[in-house]
N, C-alpha and C positions, 0 to 999 in steps of 0.2 A: 152226088155233087152239090145239091142244093144245101145239105147239111154242112158240107165242107166250106162252102162260101159263107154260111152263117157263122161258123166258128171262126173263120178267118177275120170277118168283119168285127166280131166281138172282140178278138185279140187286139186288132188295131184300134178299136175304140178304147179299150183299157189303157193301151200304150199312150194314146193321145191324151186321155184323162190325167194319167201319171205325169206326162210331160207338162201338162198345164199346171199341175199342182207344184212341180218343180220351179216353173217360171213364177208362180205366185209367191213361192217362198223367197225367190231371189229378189223380188220387189220389196220385201220388208226386212232385209238384212241390215245390220248395223251400218255397213258401208253405204248402202243406199239412203238410209236415214240421214247419215252424215252429209252426203252429197246434196240431199234435199235441203237440209239446214243451210249449207254452204250457199246454194243458189238463192235462198230466201233472204239470207243475210246480205248477199251481194246486191240483190235487187233493192233491199231496204236502204242500204248505204249509198248506192248509185243514185237512187231517186232523191235522197236527202241532200247529197252533194249538188245535184242538178237544181235543187230547189233553193240552194244557198244556205243550207241549214247545217252543213258540217264541212270543215277543212281540217284534215288531220289523218291520223293512223288508227287503225282498229285491228285488234287481235282477239280471237275467241279459241279457247282450249276446252276440250271435253275429254274426260278420262286420261288426263295428263299428256294429251297430244294436241297440237295446234291443228284446228280443223278450218280456220279461216284467218287470213291475214291480208290487208291491203292498205294502200295509201291513196288519199284523195286530196287533190289540191296542191298548194304551194308553200314554200318555206317562208315567204315574206310578201309584203304588199306589192312588190314589182311583178309578181307572178311569172318570173323568169326561170325559176328553178322549181322543179316537181319535187314533192316530198318523196321519200323512200324509206325503207325500214331502218336506215341508219340515222335518219334525222332525229336530232335530240331536242327535247322539249323541257320547259320549265313545268314541273308537275305540281307546283303550289304546295298545299298543305300535305300532300302525300309524302313529301320529302321529310316531313316531321317524323315519319316512322323510323328514320335511320337513327335519329338521336335517342328515340324511346327504346329501340332494340339494343343499341350500344349500351344503354343503362343496364338492361337486363343481362347482357353479356357479363358486365362488371359485377353485377349481383350474383351470377352463377359462379364467378371466379372468386367470390368472397371478398371482393375489394370494396364493396359498399352494400348497404341495406336500403330498401325502399323507405324504411322508417327512420332513417337518419335525418336529423334536422339539417338544413342547408347551412346553418351557422358553423357546422362541423368543418366546412371546407375553406373557411377564412376568406370569404369573397368581398369583405369590406362593406357588407350590407347592414341596414338598420337593425334594430333589436327584434323586429318581426321575424327575422331569419331563424330565430330560435324555435318558433312553433310552425314553421313551414316545412314540410318533409318533401323528399323526392317523390314519395307516392302522390302527394298533392300536386306536384308540378306535372307528372306524366298524365294526370286526370284533369288538368285544368281547374283544379279545385283549391288552389293556393291562396286566391285573394290578393295576390301581389299587384302593385301599381301598374297600370297600362303603360306600355312603351310607345304606343303609336295611336294615331287617330286619323281615319280616312286614308288618303293616299300620300301622307306626308313622309318624307325621307327620313329613315331612322338608321343611323350606323351604329356599330358596336360601341362606340365612344358615346353616342347619344343615349343608348340604352343603359350603360353603366351610370351615367349622370342622373338619369331619371330614377333608376332603382336605388341608387345610393343616397340620393337627396330627399326621397319621399319616406316619411316615417309612418304613413298610415296605410293600412291595408283596406282593400275594397270591401272585404268581408272576412269573418274569422275562417281560418283554413279549415276546409272540410264541410263547410255549411253552405257553400254555394258553388256556382260554376261560371267561369268566364274564359271564353276561348280567345286567348291572347298570346302573341308571340314572346312576351316576357318569360312565359314558362319554358318555351323552347329555347330561348337564349340562355337561361340559367342551366338547363340540362346540359347543353353543349360546353358551357364553362365548367361545370363540375367534372364532366368527362375529362376535360383537359387537365384539371387540378389533380384528379386521381391517377391519370396515366403518365402525366408529364410530357405529353405530345399534344399536337393540335387536334381538334375534333375531326378535321378532314383527314389528317394522317391516320387516325384511329379507324375511321370508316374504311379507307382504302386498304389498310392492312388486314383488318378483321371481317370485312364484308365484301368489298368490291373484288379483291384479288381472289379470295376463296371461292366466290360464286362465278368468277370469270365474267364479270360485267365490263366488258372490254370497251364500251362506248358510253361510259358515264363520267361526268366531270363536274366538279364544284364551281359555281359562279362563273360560267364562261363569259368572256367578253363578246361583243359583236364581232363578227368576222371569224369566230372560232369554227373549225371544220365541222360541218353537219349541223351547226346551230340553227335553230329557227328563230324567227322574230314574230311577235304577235302583231295583229293589225285589226282594225275595226271594219264595219260594214261599208264605210266610205273609203276603204284601202288606204287608211292612214296608220302609219306604224305607231305602236305604243311607245310612250317615253321610256328611256332607260334610266332607272333611278337607283340610287345607292340604298341598300337595305342591310340589315344585320347579316353577317356572313354564315356560310354553311348550308347553302342550298344546292342539293345535288340535282343536276339535269341529266335526263336518261333517254335512251331510245326505247321503243316499245318492247323490244326483245329482252333488254336488261330489266325492265320493269316486271316482265313476266318470270324472268329468272329469280327475281326478288320474292315475288308472291309465292312461287312454287317452292322456294327454299323455306319460307315461313310455314307453308302448309305441311312440309315434310321434316320440320324440326331439324334442319341442317345448321342453323346458327344458334337457336335457343330452344330449350325444352318445351314440350307441349304445355306444361304447367305455366311457364313464363309467357308463352303466347296467349294463353287464356287469361292471365293476369293483365295483359296489355288490351285484350279484346273487351273485358268486362270493367266498365267504369262504376265502382261501388257508390260513387258520390252523385252520379247523374246518369242513370241507366239509359234514359231516353235521349241522351245528348251524344254519347259516344265518347271516345278517348284518343289516345295516341294512334291507334289503328283504324280510326274512323268509327262507324256505327256498326254494332253487331245486333242482329235480330236473332235472338236465341231460339225461338220457336221455329223459324225457317233455316236455322243453321246457315245464315247468310251474313258476310261481312261486306259492308259498302263503304268505300272511301273515295271522296272527290276533293279536287284542289282547284282553286282559282287564283291567278295572279295576273292582274291587268286583264288582257284578253286571252291569256292562256287558260285552258280549261281541261282537266283530266278527270277520269272516273274509272274505278274498277269494282266489279261485283264478284265476290269470291264465294261461290255456292258450294259449301262443304258437303251438303246432303246429296247433291246431284253431280258432284265432282266436276265443277265447271267454273271457268274463269273468263270474264269478259273485261277487256281493257280498251278504253278510247282516250287518245291524247290529241289536243287540238291547240292551234295557235290563233283561232278565230272564235272567241266566245259565242256559243250559240246553242245548239240542241244536244250537246253531249250527254247531259244527265238523262234526258228523255230517251235517247237512243240506246244508252247502256241498259236501261229497264225494258225497252222494247225487244231487244235482242234476247234477253233473258226470258221474257214471255214467249217469244217465238220458239225457243229451244224446248221450253217446257210444254209446248202444244197449246198455250193459252192464246186467246184472242189478242190481236195486236193491230195497230193502224200506222201506216207510214205518215210521219208528220207532214202537215200541210204547209204550204208557203206562208210566211209570216206577213200578216196584214200590217203589223208594226213596221217591219223592215220596208214594205212596199210604199207606205204613205208618209214614212218619216221625214224624208228630205223635203217633200213638198210641204209638210206641216211646219217646218222651220221657216219657210218663206210665206206661205198663205194657208192658214189653218182651215179657212172655209173652203177653199178649193180642194184641199186634201180630203175634207169630209164628203165632198161631191164624189171624189174618186172612190172613197170607201163604199158609198151606196151603190155606185155604178158597178164596182167589182162584185158586191154582194148580189146585185140583180143578175149579173151575167156569168160569174165564175165562183159562185158560193162554195161549191164543193172542192175548189182548189186551195182555198185560203182558210186561215184559222179564225173564222168568224165567231166560233163557239167558245173561244178562250178569252175570258175578260182580262187576263194579264196582259194581253197584247195592247189594249187601249190604255190600260193602267200605266204600263211601261212608258208609253208615249206621253201620257199626261205628266208624269213625273220627270221625264227628260225636259219637257218644256218649262216645268216649274224650276227645275235646277238652273235652266239657262235665264231665269228672270222673266220668262214670257208668261206672266200670271194669267192674263185674260185668255190667251190661247190654251193654257193648261185647263182652265175652268171649262172652256168649250169642249174639249176632248173628254174631260171627266163627266160633263153633262151627257155627252153622247154615250159613254160607258153606262151611265145609270139608266139611260133610255133603253139601251140594248140588253142590259142585265139588271132588270128591275128588282129582282129577288136576291141580288148579291150584296151582302152587307159591306164587303171590302171596298167596292167602288164608291159607295156613298161615304164611307170613311175617308177615301182619297179625296173626294169632292170637297168634303168638309175641311180637310187640310189646305186645299188650294184656296178656298174662301177665307180661312183663317189667315193664311200668309198674305192675302190681299186685304186684310183687315175688314172683310165683310162678315162681321161677327154673327149677325142674326141669321144670315143664310148658312154659316158654318155650323151653328147650333142645330138648325133645321136638318142639315145633312147628317149630322151625328146622331141625332135622335131617330132618324129613319134607319141608320145603320144598326142602332140598338134594337129597333122593333123588328129587324130582319134577323136577329140572332147575335148581333154585337161582334166586336173585333178583340176579343180577349181583354176587355176593359179599357181599350185605348180611347174609345168614343166618350165614355164616362169621364175619363181623366181630362180629355181635351174641353168638354163642356165645363168642367170644374175650373180649369185653367182660364178659360174665357170669362167666366163669371168673376173670377178673382181680378183679372185684368181690368174688367169693366168697373169693378168696385173701387179702384184706386183713384 
């Protein structure tokens, strides 16, 4: 009897051990890993929204399947309508991909060559058009005159006037890099010249309809169904300005359809895709499809238009796509990279509350009081706020400088140099504020300090030379 009980106990032990092994295996299945990532991403995004660092839509795909998608926040500054997956956004520079891919579609159809000079298309441009090629345009290596500066409004007619009346190139084609929308404008006009239809019609017929991008529209006016409006941290709506035509607004699912189509060569060949990914003239700058990090097999493209901001990370090696679109310029760039690190199992940190945003409004009214608030928060809530990031104070200093509050900006930049005494950039910024305020001795002192800390890519040296010349007059 004793032997029987021993055998029975042994069998039960083996059974229990086998069951525990099965349970252990279940915990590390891909499905559970996916769920774990989903929970982590959701916690990250919810906390970022709660801290006022993100208002927009996010989508994450792994192995060609969407593993996470959610909306956070509102369609405009009134905060009356919640965002949803059909909300359409201005995606800024990401929309430039559509003209570049349209060019490659025409190349593959034999209707043009990347090495065609743009003079071939009889656009009424100056003689420089004979040495600028389409390849130069898609890689921003053309050197054509700039069509815009700052937030000035530039219509199609304005762009034509600037380009047709300026006989001088910024540099010889192929010898430099200048990211300017004039290159985009001419790509779109060449597409129209070759096809005989508008750029918008070509994209709708050859891209939007084939990919079933059912919620994408060119240049929608305010009030258009599902359209978002951007707004700032004071809940003030962005201005609606005229701009060159041809900007496609999309919802996040249509943007994913686009990226997925490019990844699977549904519109252009793999060779054409690689041509657009790799900029032969400025490898570290990127081209029409954003920046390509060859070693990591990673494509990154971001776009900013007023307070709209979007980014996608297209990780070919790990078959992963991360997309964030926002109508409230904030931490979109950071969050895209954080999600990428999270899924790869790398260390990541949920962004902290912005000290810039927290003391900004008070700084506009009473900068000394805002600095008291800064130190009070640092004493009592240091782990909650981004005190370790010098760009927070730098951003505030420059905002005050732009508003003409020079003494206030100097006070903030001095605080930055005190808090980040080993950071060359903040001393460079203080130097600029002193220079703007015509305090040249102090400006030179700050620039010299920046140089002693490693410099700012030659800017401090140039500014010292500039001040010495102005003094010598």
